[in-house]
N, C-alpha and C positions, 0 to 999 in steps of 0.2 A: 126213460129216454128223453133227451132234450129236444125241443123244437127249434128250428133255425129259420130266421127271417133274413133273406139276402136282400139288401137295399141296393138296387142297380141291376141292369139287365144286359151289360156289355160283355166283352171278351173275358174280363176278370171273373165276372159272375159265372160264366160258362166253365171256366177252369176250376173254380171253387166247387161248383155243382158236380163236376166229374169226380173230384176228389172225395166229396161226401158220399157219392154213390159207390165208392170202393170200400166204404166202411163195412165191417162184418155185419153190423146192424145199422142199416141206413136210417138216419134220422128223418123226421118229417120236415120237408123243405117248403118254404113259402117265399113269394117274391113281391117286394114292394118297389114302387117307383112313383112318379108324379101322379099317375092315374089311379094307382092303388096304394094309398098311404098305409103306414104301419098300423095306425089306429083301426082302420077298417079290417085289416087282416086279423088283429087280435079279437075284434068283436065278432066277425063272421065265423071264425073258427074256434071261438070260445077258449082261447089260449090262456094259460096261467103265466103271468108275467115273470114269476119266479122260476119258471121252467124254460124260458126263452133265451136263446143266444141270438144277438143281432150281428150280422156279418155285413159290414159296409164296404161296398165295392163301387162307389160313385167317383166322379172327379173329385180331386182333393179339396177344391174350393168349398165344397159343401159338407166336408167331414164334420166340422164342429156343429153346423146346423142340424145334421142328422143326429148327432150325439145328444144335443140338447133336447131334440124331439123325443128321443128314447128316454131320457131322464124324466121328462114331463109325464111319460106314460108308465113310469116305474120299472123301466128296463135298464138294467145296470151291467149285465154281462155282454160285452161288446168286443167284436173282432173288427179291426179297421185295417184297410190296405195301406201300404206305404205310398207316398211319403207323408207320414203324420207328424207334424211339427207343432210342439206345444210351447207355451210360455212357462217360466219357472214356477209360477203359482197355480198352474192348471189343476194339479191334483188336490191342492188345498181348496180350490173353488168347487171341485167336483169330488168330494170325499167318498161318495157311495159308488163311484164308477169302478168296475172291475174290468179293465180294458187291456187288450193285447194288440200288438201291431204285427202284421205279416212280415216276417223276415225268413222266408222259406229256405234260403240257402244255408242258414245255420243248421237246418235239419237235413240237409243233403247228405246222403251216404258218401258222396264224393268229397265234399268239404271235410267231413269227419275222418275219412280215410287218410286224407292229406295231413290233417291235424294229428292224428294218431301216429302217423309215420314220422312226422317232425319230432313229436314228443318222445317216441320210443327210441329214435336214433340221436336224440339230443342235438338236433340240428339248429343252428342259429341262422335266422333269416337276415340277409343283407339288403335285399330289395324285392319288391313285388310289382309286376306290371299286369294290369287287367285290361281286357278289351271285351265290352259288351256292345256289339253292333248289329244292325239289321236294316232292312229297307222299310221304313215307316211312312214313306212319302204320301201314299194315297190315304192312309188312315189319318195322318196329321192334317193334310189339306182339308179333309172332311171333318176335322176337329174331334176325332174320337178321343174320349177320355179327357176332354177339355170342356170347360163351361165358358165363362165370359173372358177369362184370361188365357193367353197363349202360354202353355207350359214350356219352361225353358228346358234345354237338353239335360242339365244336371239333375232334374227332378224325375226323370223317367227310369233309366237303367242304373245310373250312378249310385243311387241309394243302396242297391244290391252290392255293388262293387265296394262301397265304403264299409258296410257292416261285415261283409265277408272277411276283409283284411283285419278289421278290428277284432273280430272273433278269433282269427288265427293267432293274432299277436297278443290278445288278452288285455288290451287297453285302447283308449280312444285316440285317434289320429288328429293331427293339426293340419289345416289346409295352408299350403304355401302359395299356390297360384292357381288361377283358373282362366282358360281361354274358351270362348264359344264362337260358333259361326251360325249364320242364319240358314234356314231351309228355304230355298227359292224355287218357285214354280212359275209357270207362264202367267198365271192369274194373280198370285199373291206371294208375299214374303212373310215367313214366320221367324220373327227376330229371336236370335239365340237358341234356336230349336234344332238345327241340323247336326251340329257337331260340338263336342267338348273334349278338352284335355285338361286334366288337373294333376297337380303334384301335391303330395302330403308327406308328413314326417310322423313316424310313430317311434318315439325314443330314438334309436340310431338307425331305424329302417326307413328307407326312401320308397315311396309308393307312387305309382302313376296310374291314372285311370283314363282310358280312352273310350268314347262312345260316339259312333257315327250312325245316325239314323237315316242316312242316304246310301248305305252300303248295299251292294248286291249280294254280299256274303253274310249269312246269318251266323254269328259267332258269339259264344259266351264262354270266356275262359280266362286263364291267368297263367303267368310264368313266375315262379318263385326261385330266386337266386339265393343259395345258402353258402355258408362257409364250407371248406373242405371240397370245393368244386362240385357241389351237388346242385343240379337244376331240376325243378319239378314243373312239368307242363300239364295243364289241366284243361280239358274240354268238357263243359257241362252238358248234361242232357237237355235237349230242346224238343218242343213240339213241332210237328209238321204244320202246314198251313191250315189244314182242316181240324187241327187239334185232335186228330184221331189216334196218334201214337207218339211215343217219346223215343227219341234216339238215345242209345246208351251213352253214358259218360265215359271218358277215357283219361287215365292218368299215366303219363310216361315220365320215368325218372332216369336221369343221367348222372354218372359219377366219373369225373375225369374224362369227359367227352364220350364215355361209353354208356350205352343204354343198359340199365340194370333191372328195369321193371317196365312192363307195359300191361296195364290192367284195364279191362273193360268192366264198367259197373252199371248194373241195372238200378236206376235211380228214379225217384218220384218225389221230389222234395216238397211240393205243395201238399201232397197227400200226407206225408209225415208231419208237416207243420200243423195242418188243420186237425189231424188226429190227436196230436199233443194238446192243442188248445181245447178240443172237445172233451178230452179226458180231464183236463184241468178244470173246466167249468162244471163237469159232472161231479167233481169232488167238493170238499168243504173248506180247504185251506187256501188262503190268499198267498200268492207267490210274488214277492217284491221284485224278483228278477225281471219280470215282464215290464214293470213300470220303469225300472232302471234302464232297460234297453231303449225305451221311448225317450227318456230324458237325455241319455248320451247321444242318441241319434239326432235329437232336436238341436243340440249344441253344434254339431258339425254341419248340419244342414243350414243353420243360421249363418255359419261362416261362409258357406257357398253363396247364400243369398246376398250377404254383404259384399263379397268380392264381385258378384255379378252387377250389383247396383252401382259400384264404383268404377269398374274397369271394363265391363262387357257392353 
């Protein structure tokens, strides 16, 4: 059984912990942060570096710093939260790293239900609209998930929206435009943090992503418009405020304005994602798919960063 060291003690760490605790055989979990460094955990618990998976759930600004610390300690099996953006030569500079990035909605039963339905019925997508919105004002004003730099809106929920669409379409999208708005509070303004709207193109499919972090409605979903007058509406499973339970997902399908399917799905995408990664690290084969996902994701996220620096 592999040992897991989670680096970071915030909300993401709690969600990952909840998922690991659902495993049939719960792995040994250890927690590192500023006060308890990884090196100390290894020493105090006499852990074998070849048997350790490091799960990085820190603010994104310190991802690379933590990865380099892991390498110096001989730890190469690494899970990192999104958005992890690399340079083209990253894997050449770090050849021993066996690293995967959290893209949990790829493992969602809801996403794959939709993908299977599209494939089975040979439906061609014309456009996709996604909306991942929530009220993050208090968390953001208190700088949760941020270190020295204010995180822009497109770096929070939009990464999920981007890779979901690319997964459904089977290829990488190209960013056409990006607009962002500030998050304003009585005491401070968080530049480009409150709202974003972006449009992308994937071959002949037009995609739009909306994310409002000041919304009073918690929503994670998308609408897919297909040829033959088919519309697929998706509401993803979401946690309640206490992270105590997940609301079921829902997929509603219309044909010629008539509802032809209304499916409720019990989903737990983070659990399925981490379970896949854990089984992967417990095996012996290197899977190039995980690195390819990081490389493709980095390209589109760099396009977002470039648009933001020029126009936002």
